[in-house]
DRENTORKOL-3810 file (N, C-alpha, C; in nm, 4 decimals):
REM DRENTORKOL-3810
@n.u->-3.5959; n.v->-2.8534; n.w->-2.5761; ca.u->-3.5379; ca.v->-2.7234; ca.w->-2.5970; c.u->-3.6211; c.v->-2.6212; c.w->-2.5198
@n.u->-3.5577; n.v->-2.5392; n.w->-2.4348; ca.u->-3.6330; ca.v->-2.4414; ca.w->-2.3563; c.u->-3.6894; c.v->-2.3307; c.w->-2.4453
@n.u->-3.8037; n.v->-2.2804; n.w->-2.4056; ca.u->-3.8690; ca.v->-2.1734; ca.w->-2.4812; c.u->-3.7922; c.v->-2.0431; c.w->-2.4626
@n.u->-3.7916; n.v->-1.9633; n.w->-2.5676; ca.u->-3.7239; ca.v->-1.8337; ca.w->-2.5606; c.u->-3.8077; c.v->-1.7371; c.w->-2.4792
@n.u->-3.7384; n.v->-1.6578; n.w->-2.4013; ca.u->-3.8077; ca.v->-1.5556; ca.w->-2.3239; c.u->-3.8242; c.v->-1.4320; c.w->-2.4103
@n.u->-3.9386; n.v->-1.3735; n.w->-2.4006; ca.u->-3.9651; ca.v->-1.2516; ca.w->-2.4780; c.u->-3.8861; c.v->-1.1357; c.w->-2.4188
@n.u->-3.8281; n.v->-1.0592; n.w->-2.5052; ca.u->-3.7536; ca.v->-0.9413; ca.w->-2.4603; c.u->-3.8530; c.v->-0.8345; c.w->-2.4162
@n.u->-3.8220; n.v->-0.7636; n.w->-2.3084; ca.u->-3.9149; ca.v->-0.6577; ca.w->-2.2654; c.u->-3.9223; c.v->-0.5476; c.w->-2.3702
@n.u->-4.0405; n.v->-0.4936; n.w->-2.3830; ca.u->-4.0615; ca.v->-0.3861; ca.w->-2.4812; c.u->-3.9858; c.v->-0.2616; c.w->-2.4371
@n.u->-3.9230; n.v->-0.1933; n.w->-2.5318; ca.u->-3.8521; ca.v->-0.0707; ca.w->-2.4943; c.u->-3.9499; c.v->0.0368; c.w->-2.4499
@n.u->-3.9072; n.v->0.1169; n.w->-2.3532; ca.u->-3.9928; ca.v->0.2244; ca.w->-2.3034; c.u->-3.9942; c.v->0.3387; c.w->-2.4028
@n.u->-4.1099; n.v->0.3980; n.w->-2.4179; ca.u->-4.1217; ca.v->0.5138; ca.w->-2.5070; c.u->-4.0516; c.v->0.6332; c.w->-2.4433
@n.u->-3.9756; n.v->0.7019; n.w->-2.5197; ca.u->-3.9032; ca.v->0.8196; ca.w->-2.4719; c.u->-3.9344; c.v->0.9359; c.w->-2.5624
@n.u->-3.9163; n.v->1.0552; n.w->-2.5098; ca.u->-3.9343; ca.v->1.1732; ca.w->-2.5927; c.u->-3.8196; c.v->1.1807; c.w->-2.6919
@n.u->-3.8314; n.v->1.2686; n.w->-2.7904; ca.u->-3.7360; ca.v->1.2720; ca.w->-2.8996; c.u->-3.5944; c.v->1.2997; c.w->-2.8531
@n.u->-3.5741; n.v->1.3782; n.w->-2.7497; ca.u->-3.4387; ca.v->1.4074; ca.w->-2.7041; c.u->-3.4053; c.v->1.3372; c.w->-2.5732
@n.u->-3.4947; n.v->1.2524; n.w->-2.5235; ca.u->-3.4672; ca.v->1.1801; ca.w->-2.4015; c.u->-3.4911; c.v->1.2602; c.w->-2.2751
@n.u->-3.5519; n.v->1.3739; n.w->-2.2852; ca.u->-3.5760; ca.v->1.4592; ca.w->-2.1690; c.u->-3.7129; c.v->1.4267; c.w->-2.1104
@n.u->-3.7145; n.v->1.3389; n.w->-2.0112; ca.u->-3.8407; ca.v->1.2998; ca.w->-1.9479; c.u->-3.9001; c.v->1.4129; c.w->-1.8662
@n.u->-3.8187; n.v->1.5013; n.w->-1.8143; ca.u->-3.8687; ca.v->1.6121; ca.w->-1.7344; c.u->-3.9554; c.v->1.7050; c.w->-1.8188
@n.u->-3.9283; n.v->1.7139; n.w->-1.9486; ca.u->-4.0052; ca.v->1.8035; ca.w->-2.0348; c.u->-4.1490; c.v->1.7554; c.w->-2.0510
@n.u->-4.1696; n.v->1.6238; n.w->-2.0427; ca.u->-4.3057; ca.v->1.5700; ca.w->-2.0479; c.u->-4.3861; c.v->1.6215; c.w->-1.9299
@n.u->-4.3235; n.v->1.6232; n.w->-1.8119; ca.u->-4.3926; ca.v->1.6697; ca.w->-1.6922; c.u->-4.4127; c.v->1.8213; c.w->-1.6958
@n.u->-4.3184; n.v->1.8937; n.w->-1.7510; ca.u->-4.3348; ca.v->2.0390; ca.w->-1.7657; c.u->-4.4539; c.v->2.0682; c.w->-1.8553
@n.u->-4.4659; n.v->1.9914; n.w->-1.9635; ca.u->-4.5780; ca.v->2.0087; ca.w->-2.0566; c.u->-4.7110; c.v->1.9759; c.w->-1.9885
@n.u->-4.7164; n.v->1.8630; n.w->-1.9200; ca.u->-4.8404; ca.v->1.8199; ca.w->-1.8539; c.u->-4.8822; c.v->1.9173; c.w->-1.7444
@n.u->-4.7882; n.v->1.9580; n.w->-1.6609; ca.u->-4.8200; ca.v->2.0529; ca.w->-1.5535; c.u->-4.8600; c.v->2.1877; c.w->-1.6117
@n.u->-4.7939; n.v->2.2290; n.w->-1.7190; ca.u->-4.8300; ca.v->2.3553; ca.w->-1.7840; c.u->-4.9720; c.v->2.3539; c.w->-1.8380
@n.u->-5.0121; n.v->2.2428; n.w->-1.8993; ca.u->-5.1487; ca.v->2.2319; ca.w->-1.9522; c.u->-5.2506; c.v->2.2392; c.w->-1.8395
@n.u->-5.2269; n.v->2.1652; n.w->-1.7325; ca.u->-5.3225; ca.v->2.1616; ca.w->-1.6210; c.u->-5.3303; c.v->2.2980; c.w->-1.5510
@n.u->-5.2153; n.v->2.3583; n.w->-1.5229; ca.u->-5.2148; ca.v->2.4876; ca.w->-1.4536; c.u->-5.2785; c.v->2.5955; c.w->-1.5405
@n.u->-5.2465; n.v->2.5965; n.w->-1.6691; ca.u->-5.3059; ca.v->2.6972; ca.w->-1.7584; c.u->-5.4567; c.v->2.6789; c.w->-1.7680
@n.u->-5.5023; n.v->2.5552; n.w->-1.7716; ca.u->-5.6457; ca.v->2.5299; ca.w->-1.7761; c.u->-5.7162; c.v->2.5754; c.w->-1.6493
@n.u->-5.6582; n.v->2.5455; n.w->-1.5342; ca.u->-5.7204; ca.v->2.5860; ca.w->-1.4083; c.u->-5.7183; c.v->2.7376; c.w->-1.3905
@n.u->-5.6099; n.v->2.8013; n.w->-1.4317; ca.u->-5.6047; ca.v->2.9479; ca.w->-1.4231; c.u->-5.7071; c.v->3.0097; c.w->-1.5177
@n.u->-5.7254; n.v->2.9497; n.w->-1.6345; ca.u->-5.8265; ca.v->3.0005; ca.w->-1.7271; c.u->-5.9674; c.v->2.9819; c.w->-1.6748
@n.u->-5.9931; n.v->2.8696; n.w->-1.6094; ca.u->-6.1275; ca.v->2.8427; ca.w->-1.5573; c.u->-6.1606; c.v->2.9289; c.w->-1.4368
@n.u->-6.0624; n.v->2.9529; n.w->-1.3521; ca.u->-6.0853; ca.v->3.0300; ca.w->-1.2305; c.u->-5.9982; c.v->3.1551; c.w->-1.2313
@n.u->-6.0111; n.v->3.2353; n.w->-1.3346; ca.u->-5.9242; ca.v->3.3518; ca.w->-1.3538; c.u->-5.9398; c.v->3.4552; c.w->-1.2435
@n.u->-6.0584; n.v->3.4668; n.w->-1.1865; ca.u->-6.0783; ca.v->3.5689; ca.w->-1.0838; c.u->-6.0010; c.v->3.5371; c.w->-0.9557
@n.u->-5.9788; n.v->3.4079; n.w->-0.9282; ca.u->-5.9032; ca.v->3.3695; ca.w->-0.8089; c.u->-5.7527; c.v->3.3825; c.w->-0.8290
@n.u->-5.7083; n.v->3.3722; n.w->-0.9528; ca.u->-5.5645; ca.v->3.3746; ca.w->-0.9815; c.u->-5.5162; c.v->3.5124; c.w->-1.0247
@n.u->-5.6000; n.v->3.6143; n.w->-1.0136; ca.u->-5.5632; ca.v->3.7476; ca.w->-1.0611; c.u->-5.4381; c.v->3.8052; c.w->-0.9941
@n.u->-5.4161; n.v->3.7875; n.w->-0.8639; ca.u->-5.2956; ca.v->3.8472; ca.w->-0.8042; c.u->-5.1642; c.v->3.7879; c.w->-0.8544
@n.u->-5.1625; n.v->3.6601; n.w->-0.8892; ca.u->-5.0378; ca.v->3.5978; ca.w->-0.9326; c.u->-5.0299; c.v->3.5777; c.w->-1.0835
@n.u->-5.1298; n.v->3.6246; n.w->-1.1558; ca.u->-5.1363; ca.v->3.5965; ca.w->-1.2987; c.u->-5.0189; c.v->3.6519; c.w->-1.3799
@n.u->-4.9677; n.v->3.7725; n.w->-1.3555; ca.u->-4.8536; ca.v->3.8182; ca.w->-1.4376; c.u->-4.7314; c.v->3.7269; c.w->-1.4259
@n.u->-4.7000; n.v->3.6831; n.w->-1.3042; ca.u->-4.5857; ca.v->3.5942; ca.w->-1.2849; c.u->-4.6130; c.v->3.4558; c.w->-1.3423
@n.u->-4.7360; n.v->3.4104; n.w->-1.3265; ca.u->-4.7732; ca.v->3.2797; ca.w->-1.3770; c.u->-4.7697; c.v->3.2764; c.w->-1.5291
@n.u->-4.8078; n.v->3.3865; n.w->-1.5928; ca.u->-4.8022; ca.v->3.3928; ca.w->-1.7385; c.u->-4.6598; c.v->3.3768; c.w->-1.7890
@n.u->-4.5632; n.v->3.4388; n.w->-1.7219; ca.u->-4.4238; ca.v->3.4259; ca.w->-1.7628; c.u->-4.3737; c.v->3.2831; c.w->-1.7413
@n.u->-4.4139; n.v->3.2204; n.w->-1.6314; ca.u->-4.3734; ca.v->3.0818; ca.w->-1.6062; c.u->-4.4340; c.v->2.9861; c.w->-1.7086
@n.u->-4.5601; n.v->3.0094; n.w->-1.7437; ca.u->-4.6251; ca.v->2.9243; ca.w->-1.8436; c.u->-4.5642; c.v->2.9454; c.w->-1.9818
@n.u->-4.5236; n.v->3.0677; n.w->-2.0121; ca.u->-4.4558; ca.v->3.0941; ca.w->-2.1392; c.u->-4.3241; c.v->3.0175; c.w->-2.1460
@n.u->-4.2463; n.v->3.0231; n.w->-2.0385; ca.u->-4.1200; ca.v->2.9498; ca.w->-2.0339; c.u->-4.1439; c.v->2.7992; c.w->-2.0416
@n.u->-4.2444; n.v->2.7494; n.w->-1.9707; ca.u->-4.2765; ca.v->2.6062; ca.w->-1.9741; c.u->-4.3176; c.v->2.5638; c.w->-2.1146
@n.u->-4.3941; n.v->2.6468; n.w->-2.1840; ca.u->-4.4354; ca.v->2.6153; ca.w->-2.3208; c.u->-4.3182; c.v->2.6093; c.w->-2.4171
@n.u->-4.2252; n.v->2.7019; n.w->-2.4033; ca.u->-4.1078; ca.v->2.7014; ca.w->-2.4902; c.u->-4.0209; c.v->2.5791; c.w->-2.4628
@n.u->-4.0004; n.v->2.5476; n.w->-2.3360; ca.u->-3.9201; ca.v->2.4298; ca.w->-2.3011; c.u->-3.9854; c.v->2.3009; c.w->-2.3514
@n.u->-4.1170; n.v->2.2912; n.w->-2.3378; ca.u->-4.1868; ca.v->2.1719; ca.w->-2.3865; c.u->-4.1797; c.v->2.1629; c.w->-2.5381
@n.u->-4.1884; n.v->2.2759; n.w->-2.6064; ca.u->-4.1788; ca.v->2.2751; ca.w->-2.7521; c.u->-4.0415; c.v->2.2347; c.w->-2.8021
@n.u->-3.9386; n.v->2.2727; n.w->-2.7307; ca.u->-3.8022; ca.v->2.2400; ca.w->-2.7729; c.u->-3.7657; c.v->2.0966; c.w->-2.7359
@n.u->-3.7937; n.v->2.0556; n.w->-2.6132; ca.u->-3.7415; ca.v->1.9296; ca.w->-2.5627; c.u->-3.8381; c.v->1.8118; c.w->-2.5662
@n.u->-3.9687; n.v->1.8343; n.w->-2.5754; ca.u->-4.0615; ca.v->1.7219; ca.w->-2.5642; c.u->-4.1321; c.v->1.6895; c.w->-2.6952
@n.u->-4.1904; n.v->1.7864; n.w->-2.7605; ca.u->-4.2710; ca.v->1.7592; ca.w->-2.8789; c.u->-4.1849; c.v->1.7499; c.w->-3.0042
@n.u->-4.2361; n.v->1.6788; n.w->-3.1035; ca.u->-4.1637; ca.v->1.6557; ca.w->-3.2281; c.u->-4.1989; c.v->1.7653; c.w->-3.3280
@n.u->-4.0975; n.v->1.8366; n.w->-3.3767; ca.u->-4.1232; ca.v->1.9458; ca.w->-3.4697; c.u->-4.1649; c.v->1.8947; c.w->-3.6072
@n.u->-4.1443; n.v->1.7686; n.w->-3.6375; ca.u->-4.1897; ca.v->1.7124; ca.w->-3.7638; c.u->-4.3398; c.v->1.6927; c.w->-3.7676
@n.u->-4.4053; n.v->1.7003; n.w->-3.6534; ca.u->-4.5500; ca.v->1.6806; ca.w->-3.6437; c.u->-4.6229; c.v->1.8136; c.w->-3.6305
@n.u->-4.5654; n.v->1.9185; n.w->-3.6865; ca.u->-4.6196; ca.v->2.0526; ca.w->-3.6676; c.u->-4.7564; c.v->2.0708; c.w->-3.7344
@n.u->-4.7824; n.v->2.0022; n.w->-3.8436; ca.u->-4.9111; ca.v->2.0154; ca.w->-3.9119; c.u->-5.0227; c.v->1.9555; c.w->-3.8269
@n.u->-5.0007; n.v->1.8358; n.w->-3.7737; ca.u->-5.1026; ca.v->1.7735; ca.w->-3.6884; c.u->-5.1232; c.v->1.8535; c.w->-3.5601
@n.u->-5.0152; n.v->1.9083; n.w->-3.5050; ca.u->-5.0290; ca.v->1.9932; ca.w->-3.3872; c.u->-5.1135; c.v->2.1161; c.w->-3.4194
@n.u->-5.0913; n.v->2.1740; n.w->-3.5358; ca.u->-5.1688; ca.v->2.2911; ca.w->-3.5769; c.u->-5.3168; c.v->2.2614; c.w->-3.5921
@n.u->-5.3492; n.v->2.1464; n.w->-3.6460; ca.u->-5.4897; ca.v->2.1087; ca.w->-3.6613; c.u->-5.5551; c.v->2.0914; c.w->-3.5245
@n.u->-5.4869; n.v->2.0222; n.w->-3.4344; ca.u->-5.5410; ca.v->2.0041; ca.w->-3.2992; c.u->-5.5529; c.v->2.1376; c.w->-3.2268
@n.u->-5.4575; n.v->2.2272; n.w->-3.2488; ca.u->-5.4579; ca.v->2.3590; ca.w->-3.1868; c.u->-5.5783; c.v->2.4410; c.w->-3.2329
@n.u->-5.6057; n.v->2.4419; n.w->-3.3628; ca.u->-5.7206; ca.v->2.5160; ca.w->-3.4152; c.u->-5.8531; c.v->2.4556; c.w->-3.3689
@n.u->-5.8593; n.v->2.3237; n.w->-3.3615; ca.u->-5.9796; ca.v->2.2575; ca.w->-3.3121; c.u->-6.0050; c.v->2.2908; c.w->-3.1656
@n.u->-5.8999; n.v->2.2959; n.w->-3.0864; ca.u->-5.9135; ca.v->2.3326; ca.w->-2.9452; c.u->-5.9618; c.v->2.4769; c.w->-2.9314
@n.u->-5.9121; n.v->2.5667; n.w->-3.0149; ca.u->-5.9566; ca.v->2.7062; ca.w->-3.0107; c.u->-6.1041; c.v->2.7204; c.w->-3.0453
@n.u->-6.1478; n.v->2.6470; n.w->-3.1465; ca.u->-6.2893; ca.v->2.6515; ca.w->-3.1830; c.u->-6.3767; c.v->2.5922; c.w->-3.0738
@n.u->-6.3320; n.v->2.4849; n.w->-3.0133; ca.u->-6.4070; ca.v->2.4214; ca.w->-2.9052; c.u->-6.4154; c.v->2.5131; c.w->-2.7838
@n.u->-6.3053; n.v->2.5793; n.w->-2.7528; ca.u->-6.3046; ca.v->2.6699; ca.w->-2.6372; c.u->-6.4064; c.v->2.7810; c.w->-2.6549
@n.u->-6.4184; n.v->2.8316; n.w->-2.7746; ca.u->-6.5138; ca.v->2.9395; ca.w->-2.7994; c.u->-6.6573; c.v->2.8872; c.w->-2.8010
@n.u->-6.6788; n.v->2.7679; n.w->-2.8530; ca.u->-6.8138; ca.v->2.7129; ca.w->-2.8645; c.u->-6.8709; c.v->2.6721; c.w->-2.7290
@n.u->-6.7869; n.v->2.6352; n.w->-2.6344; ca.u->-6.8364; ca.v->2.5918; ca.w->-2.5039; c.u->-6.8931; c.v->2.7061; c.w->-2.4203
@n.u->-6.8745; n.v->2.8273; n.w->-2.4643; ca.u->-6.9301; ca.v->2.9425; ca.w->-2.3944; c.u->-7.0829; c.v->2.9396; c.w->-2.3929
@n.u->-7.1429; n.v->2.8717; n.w->-2.4887; ca.u->-7.2883; ca.v->2.8679; ca.w->-2.4996; c.u->-7.3548; c.v->2.7682; c.w->-2.4054
@n.u->-7.2794; n.v->2.6819; n.w->-2.3409; ca.u->-7.3365; ca.v->2.5834; ca.w->-2.2487; c.u->-7.3826; c.v->2.6573; c.w->-2.1224
@n.u->-7.5079; n.v->2.6379; n.w->-2.0808; ca.u->-7.5559; ca.v->2.7089; ca.w->-1.9618; c.u->-7.4864; c.v->2.6636; c.w->-1.8336
@n.u->-7.4703; n.v->2.7531; n.w->-1.7422; ca.u->-7.4175; ca.v->2.7327; ca.w->-1.6060; c.u->-7.2683; c.v->2.7004; c.w->-1.6012
@n.u->-7.2239; n.v->2.5958; n.w->-1.6656; ca.u->-7.0833; ca.v->2.5570; ca.w->-1.6563; c.u->-7.0023; c.v->2.5963; c.w->-1.7790
@n.u->-7.0666; n.v->2.6513; n.w->-1.8784; ca.u->-6.9995; ca.v->2.6893; ca.w->-2.0023; c.u->-6.8829; c.v->2.7850; c.w->-1.9846
@n.u->-6.8982; n.v->2.8902; n.w->-1.9037; ca.u->-6.7838; ca.v->2.9798; ca.w->-1.8853; c.u->-6.6626; c.v->2.9131; c.w->-1.8221
@n.u->-6.6859; n.v->2.8163; n.w->-1.7335; ca.u->-6.5729; ca.v->2.7458; ca.w->-1.6722; c.u->-6.5026; c.v->2.6550; c.w->-1.7728
@n.u->-6.5824; n.v->2.5800; n.w->-1.8505; ca.u->-6.5233; ca.v->2.4956; ca.w->-1.9543; c.u->-6.4521; c.v->2.5801; c.w->-2.0590
@n.u->-6.5168; n.v->2.6868; n.w->-2.0997; ca.u->-6.4565; ca.v->2.7756; ca.w->-2.1990; c.u->-6.3279; c.v->2.8377; c.w->-2.1453
@n.u->-6.3292; n.v->2.8754; n.w->-2.0186; ca.u->-6.2088; ca.v->2.9306; ca.w->-1.9573; c.u->-6.0973; c.v->2.8285; c.w->-1.9475
@n.u->-6.1339; n.v->2.7044; n.w->-1.9121; ca.u->-6.0326; ca.v->2.5985; ca.w->-1.9022; c.u->-5.9664; c.v->2.5751; c.w->-2.0372
@n.u->-6.0482; n.v->2.5524; n.w->-2.1400; ca.u->-5.9914; ca.v->2.5255; ca.w->-2.2719; c.u->-5.9257; c.v->2.6490; c.w->-2.3314
@n.u->-5.9744; n.v->2.7670; n.w->-2.2964; ca.u->-5.9080; ca.v->2.8896; ca.w->-2.3393; c.u->-5.7708; c.v->2.9050; c.w->-2.2763
@n.u->-5.7581; n.v->2.8651; n.w->-2.1490; ca.u->-5.6280; ca.v->2.8680; ca.w->-2.0828; c.u->-5.5305; c.v->2.7694; c.w->-2.1453
@n.u->-5.5793; n.v->2.6501; n.w->-2.1761; ca.u->-5.4944; ca.v->2.5510; ca.w->-2.2428; c.u->-5.4537; c.v->2.6012; c.w->-2.3806
@n.u->-5.5482; n.v->2.6639; n.w->-2.4509; ca.u->-5.5200; ca.v->2.7208; ca.w->-2.5828; c.u->-5.4113; c.v->2.8278; c.w->-2.5727
@n.u->-5.4193; n.v->2.9101; n.w->-2.4693; ca.u->-5.3171; ca.v->3.0132; ca.w->-2.4492; c.u->-5.1815; c.v->2.9522; c.w->-2.4162
@n.u->-5.1801; n.v->2.8421; n.w->-2.3429; ca.u->-5.0535; ca.v->2.7752; ca.w->-2.3129; c.u->-4.9925; c.v->2.7127; c.w->-2.4382
@n.u->-5.0772; n.v->2.6581; n.w->-2.5249; ca.u->-5.0267; ca.v->2.5906; ca.w->-2.6434; c.u->-4.9807; c.v->2.6868; c.w->-2.7524
@n.u->-5.0129; n.v->2.8157; n.w->-2.7401; ca.u->-4.9676; ca.v->2.9128; ca.w->-2.8399; c.u->-4.8153; c.v->2.9218; c.w->-2.8453
@n.u->-4.7435; n.v->2.9446; n.w->-2.7346; ca.u->-4.5971; ca.v->2.9458; ca.w->-2.7459; c.u->-4.5382; c.v->2.8088; c.w->-2.7797
@n.u->-4.6076; n.v->2.7020; n.w->-2.7417; ca.u->-4.5609; ca.v->2.5685; ca.w->-2.7782; c.u->-4.5639; c.v->2.5536; c.w->-2.9304
@n.u->-4.6735; n.v->2.5936; n.w->-2.9908; ca.u->-4.6867; ca.v->2.5841; ca.w->-3.1363; c.u->-4.5886; c.v->2.6731; c.w->-3.2106
@n.u->-4.5685; n.v->2.7934; n.w->-3.1606; ca.u->-4.4716; ca.v->2.8825; ca.w->-3.2246; c.u->-4.3298; c.v->2.8272; c.w->-3.2128
@n.u->-4.2976; n.v->2.7674; n.w->-3.1002; ca.u->-4.1664; ca.v->2.7056; ca.w->-3.0826; c.u->-4.1502; c.v->2.5869; c.w->-3.1764
@n.u->-4.2545; n.v->2.5051; n.w->-3.1899; ca.u->-4.2482; ca.v->2.3921; ca.w->-3.2827; c.u->-4.2280; c.v->2.4400; c.w->-3.4261
@n.u->-4.2986; n.v->2.5453; n.w->-3.4640; ca.u->-4.2850; ca.v->2.5993; ca.w->-3.5988; c.u->-4.1430; c.v->2.6514; c.w->-3.6222
@n.u->-4.0892; n.v->2.7225; n.w->-3.5239; ca.u->-3.9523; ca.v->2.7723; ca.w->-3.5351; c.u->-3.8541; c.v->2.6568; c.w->-3.5473
@n.u->-3.8707; n.v->2.5538; n.w->-3.4632; ca.u->-3.7806; ca.v->2.4388; ca.w->-3.4670; c.u->-3.7923; c.v->2.3629; c.w->-3.5996
@n.u->-3.9125; n.v->2.3552; n.w->-3.6542; ca.u->-3.9328; ca.v->2.2885; ca.w->-3.7827; c.u->-3.8543; c.v->2.3596; c.w->-3.8929
@n.u->-3.8699; n.v->2.4913; n.w->-3.9004; ca.u->-3.7980; ca.v->2.5651; ca.w->-4.0038; c.u->-3.6479; c.v->2.5661; c.w->-3.9779
@n.u->-3.6060; n.v->2.5691; n.w->-3.8542; ca.u->-3.4641; ca.v->2.5659; ca.w->-3.8228; c.u->-3.4013; c.v->2.4339; c.w->-3.8700
@n.u->-3.4691; n.v->2.3229; n.w->-3.8389; ca.u->-3.4159; ca.v->2.1931; ca.w->-3.8803; c.u->-3.4192; c.v->2.1758; c.w->-4.0321
@n.u->-3.5224; n.v->2.2313; n.w->-4.0946; ca.u->-3.5373; ca.v->2.2133; ca.w->-4.2385; c.u->-3.4342; c.v->2.2945; c.w->-4.3167
@n.u->-3.4113; n.v->2.4202; n.w->-4.2772; ca.u->-3.3265; ca.v->2.5066; ca.w->-4.3576; c.u->-3.1857; c.v->2.5229; c.w->-4.3035
@n.u->-3.1667; n.v->2.5119; n.w->-4.1728; ca.u->-3.0349; ca.v->2.5351; ca.w->-4.1165; c.u->-2.9733; c.v->2.4103; c.w->-4.0539
@n.u->-3.0514; n.v->2.3056; n.w->-4.0344; ca.u->-3.0007; ca.v->2.1848; ca.w->-3.9715; c.u->-2.8961; c.v->2.1129; c.w->-4.0534
@n.u->-2.9059; n.v->2.1199; n.w->-4.1866; ca.u->-2.8087; ca.v->2.0510; ca.w->-4.2707; c.u->-2.6772; c.v->2.1278; c.w->-4.2838
@n.u->-2.6757; n.v->2.2550; n.w->-4.2434; ca.u->-2.5549; ca.v->2.3355; ca.w->-4.2540; c.u->-2.4554; c.v->2.3052; c.w->-4.1436
@n.u->-2.5032; n.v->2.2531; n.w->-4.0330; ca.u->-2.4161; ca.v->2.2347; ca.w->-3.9175; c.u->-2.3698; c.v->2.0940; c.w->-3.9023
END
């Protein structure tokens, strides 16, 4: 009797199947971190970049992250904020690290607010529709 072939493992997908939102989230984190670390170089384009990062954060919060995991996201968010502030004390490279994590923290703020909104929307209004 021939041996059974193992079925390939299913690929992990985001909650709504939007793979592009994963890349929007990843690029938003990296760009926000680099802009935070090197803020003096990005000063001329910062107003436009802030609006793009805000839009990217909202899109990632709606299409990529799970609103049911809002508590764990909040804990990680607060830990990142504390770490960003504490890294300021490291000599020589501390301001760059602090700026990087501060930029990521700023990017994750609209993501977290969007997740919170989506959580309450699904909890209180999702059953009505």
